[in-house]
N, C-alpha and C positions, 0 to 999 in steps of 0.2 A: 196461804190464806196471807203470810206475814209480806211477800212480794206483792201484793197484791193491793195491801196497805199501805206500804212504802210508792207504789208509783198512783196510789189514791189523794196522799197526803199532798204529793207535788203540787195540787191544785190548791188545794188552801194558801190564801193570801200570807199568813204568816209565817209558812215554815221555809218562806224563801228568804227569811234572814237568819236561820237555821240549819240550812241543807250545807253541810261541808263543801267545799270547793273537792271536785274531783281531781282526782290520784293516780297518775301513774300513767295519763293519756297518752294518745300519740299526738299531741302536738306541744309543739314548744311553752317549756315552764312560761308561767305568769310573772309581771313583772310590775311592786307597785311602786306609787311614785303620788306623792303630796307638791300642791302645786299650789301659789297665791294668784289672786287675781285681786290688784289693787283697782282703789277707789269704785267698787262693783254698787251702784244703785240699784235699787231694788223697785220695782214697779211703784210704791208706794209714798216715793222719792228718799225714803231712807239709803244713806252711804256707809257701805263697811270699809272702811278702807282698807284691810286686808281680808279676805275673803278664800279661805285655806277649802281647796280640793283635796280629793282623792279620784285617783285613776288606777285602771288594774288594764294592763297591754299584755297580748300576748304576739308574739313574731317578729319580724325584723322592721324597725322605725322605715326601713328604705322598702317595703311592700306599700302594695296597693291598702288606701286606708279605709279602714269601713267603721263604724260608728253604732256601737251596741249599746242600748237605753234598759236598763229594768224598771220593773215593776213598786210601786208603793207597797213599801217599807222595805224594798229587795237592799240590794250592792251592784256592784257589779263583776265582784266575786262569787256572786249569788249564783249569777248564769251561769260558772263554770260547773256546769252537771254533769254527769254523762247524759241525761236525755234530750239537754241542748247544745252544749259546748261539742260533746262527746259526738253528738251527731253531724254533726258541722264544720270542727274547724282541723279534723284529723285529714290526713294524707285522703288524697281521691273526693273529698267531700268537697261540698258546695262553697264553705266557706276557708278551706285549706290554709291553714296559718305560714303553713311554708310560701304561701303568695301574697298573702293578705294583710295587714299590720291591723290588727283587730282593738279597739279603743272599747276601755269598758268602764265611765265615768261612772262615782257615785253623786248622785243628787245632790243641791241643797239638802239639808236636814235629815242626807239617810248617809248609810254605812258610813265608813272613815271620814266624809267630808262634815265640814262645820254645823251643827246642828244647836238649836237647843239643851240638851242633857250635857251639851260641853262648856256651861256656864250661865249662859241667860235665863235660861227656861222661858219661861211664858214674859218673858222680854225682849225674844230673840224676835227678830224683825218679820213680818209677816210677808210670807213669799206666794208665787204662785206659779205654776208651769210655764209662764214666758221669761221669769226669771230664770226658773231652773235652765229654758234652753240657752239663755244669752249665756248663762254662765257654761253652760257646755261648751257655749261658741267659741268661749274666750279661751277653758281650758285647751282645748283642739288648735286654735292658731295662735294662742301667745303664748302657750305652754309647751306644745307640740310641736309647731311651727308647721302644723299642718295647713297646706293651703285649697283640700280639694278633696271631696270624700266619695268614694265609687258610690258607696250605700249606708244609708241609715236603719239601720231597724230594730225596732222596741218592741216590746210587751207590757198590754194593759196601760198604766201611767206611760212608758216608754212608749207604748204606740202613740197614745196622744200628743205626747213630746214629738213622734216621727210629724206628725201632718203638719204641728208647729215649725218643726226643721224646715220645710218644704215652704212655707208660706214667708215666712223668716229669712232665708238665707237662699231661696228661688233657683240660685246660680250656684250654689257651693257643693251638690253635689248629682251624680247620677240617676239615682235608684232611690226610693222609698219602700218601706215593708212595713207600714205601722199595723203590729195586730192584738188584735185582744182590744179591740179599741172601734171608736165612731171619731170621725169629725163635729158631730153634730155636740149641741149645748149639752152638759153635765146637769141630766134631770131626772124625771120617773123617777123608777124603782133604783136606780144605779144612785142617784142622789139623795133619795129617801134615807138606804141603808148608812150612806156612810154617814148622813146626818145624825142619827139613831148611834152608831157607833163613837161618835163623837161625842154626844150628849148623855150615852151611858158612863165614859170617864168623866165630863167635865162635870155632871153633876152627882157624883158621889163625894161624900161629904170629903173622903181620905184624898182626894186632890188635891182638896184646899188651896184652888186659883193657881194650882201649878207648884207650891211651894211642898209638897210632900215630901218626907225623908223616908219613905218606901212606898215601892210602887201599889199603887190604887187595888185591891181586889179585881174592882171592876174589869181592868186590861186585860186580863186574862179572860171572861168569862166574857167579853165584848168580844174580843179577839176571834174566840174558836164558834161563837155564835155567829161574827160575821162570815167568818171563812166556812159556815156550812150554808150559810143561805145563800152566798152569793159567788160558790166555787167549787167544782169538785166533779158536777153530772149529775144529773137525774138518773139515767141509765148505769151509772159507775154506782151509786148511793143503792140504789136497789140492788144490784150486784153484792156488791159487799156488807148490806143490813136487811136482809130479805123478810128478817124477824123483827122482835121487840128487845128480844135480851141479845139482839145482834147488833141494833142499832143502839141501845145502853152502853155494851161494851166498846164501842167505837167513840161513843161520845168519852167516856172514863179515859179511853185510852189518849182522847186529844187534851182532855183536860191537865191529865197527867206529865204531859210533854211539857219538854223547856219553854223557858219564857223570858227571852231576854230583850225584849222591848221595852220603850221607855214609853211611862203616860205622855208627856210635851212632845214630844217626838211624834209621835204615833197623832198623836191633836193635831200637829202642824202637815203630818202628811196628808191627812184626808182631807182635811178642811183648802189644801194649796189646788185643789181640783175646782173650787165651787165658781170659778165665775171664765172656766174650760170653755170654749167656744170656736172652735176653728173653720166653719160653715163657713162664713163671709168673706173669708180672703182663698177661696180653694181655688180659684180662676189664676191664684198668682203662684201657682205652683207648674213647675217647667219638667221637673223630672219626673219619671217610669215611677207609677204607684203600682203596686200589688197587695193589697189590703188583704190579709188572712185572718178571718173571725172562723169560731165552732159553732155550727147549726144550737148546740144545746149550752152557748154563752151566757149565764143567767144574768149577768149586765148589760150584757148587749146583742139582745135577743132581735135575730133577722124577721120576725113575723112583721115589725114594726117597721119595717119599709126603709128607716131614716138612712141608712148606709148605703142600700140603692138608689136611692133619689138623689144623697148626694154627691156619689159619683160620677154622675153626668156633667157635672159643674168640673171634674177633673179631667183636664186633655188626653193623657196618655195614661188611662187607671182602668185593673179591671179588679174583679170580689173574688179569692178564693174560700169557699166555705167547706169548710172541713163537713162531714157527716157526721152527726150523733151517735155513739153506739156506746155499748157497756165499755171499750177500750178509752174512751174522751174522758174530757177530764171537765167538762165546762168550759167558765172562765178560763181555766188554767190549763186545756189541753195545749198554747201554744208554747207551751213548756218543755212540751212531748216533737221536738224536731223531725220526728221519723212520720207524722202526718202533711208536714210539707217542703221536705227536701226537695223534693223532687222540682216543683213551681218556682221554688225558690233560686235554683241551677238555670233553669231552663230563662228568667228573668234576667240572671245576671251574664247565662251566656248571649243574649241576643242585643246587650248595651254595647254602643261602639267601642271600638279596641282604647284601650289606656293606651294614653300618651307616652 
């Protein structure tokens, strides 16, 4: 049961912030670097003279560059778990780090990059996904000296940013793999739940307009509720908690778990998705696209048909839909790379030879 619960928890959004990096894996040791981007202009017009960004890399910088983008509340190092990096980065695996130079940036407002909790709190500039992608581009080009990417692959928020990468910098990569995402407007239940998450914290008197001295208690409750409601998988939850007592025990375990999030950081992270909509510029994408979603994704339900319709605007793209089962984790499924390692390898094998 402990093993089952551990795998199920991977699907919950908050866990990406507390899962330790995979250790003693068969890929090179990760390297952490801080890079400063100068005179960074946000979409609001506000300028940061020095924007500090953190990046984790795996492999030789002379290798073939691959950009890996994390989800909301996550970090680059948060992707170094056995279910993802341990399935993709090792010898003979699709993103073998002996061949590829794997770049895992921390987005603005997340991980060890600059964020509200660093001092500005609620006075931090309002940022959106386009700002994050622009910062990632400058980190990759100015900070790491990379001039072309073999692949951009991202999960959840990182998946939405992957769509934007293909539109904002269409000549910069050979392939895009957006996962657990859609290129269409942030809307419907996906935004409703995000809005409720944000409001649950903001309307807590202890939040005090971002001037709290201790984390408001609503942060833990809202985070666990949001995680259960929007990730984990219906069949997986039924298998793990088929009775009221087991469901109570499951929730009790989550509520007692570690909480390392900050309320201001959390509000900014989830609000940053509000104006996301990559649908208008899909025709700009030149790279080959493999969109990977799971059939039980609570935030991106395939039955709406929105992804299928949007893909008609992509010149070289297809959808790989992971069938739902008790082994999938809803929105969290794409952190389990065993479900799509083969189609990912097939995509890479079909790309033009690296020059």
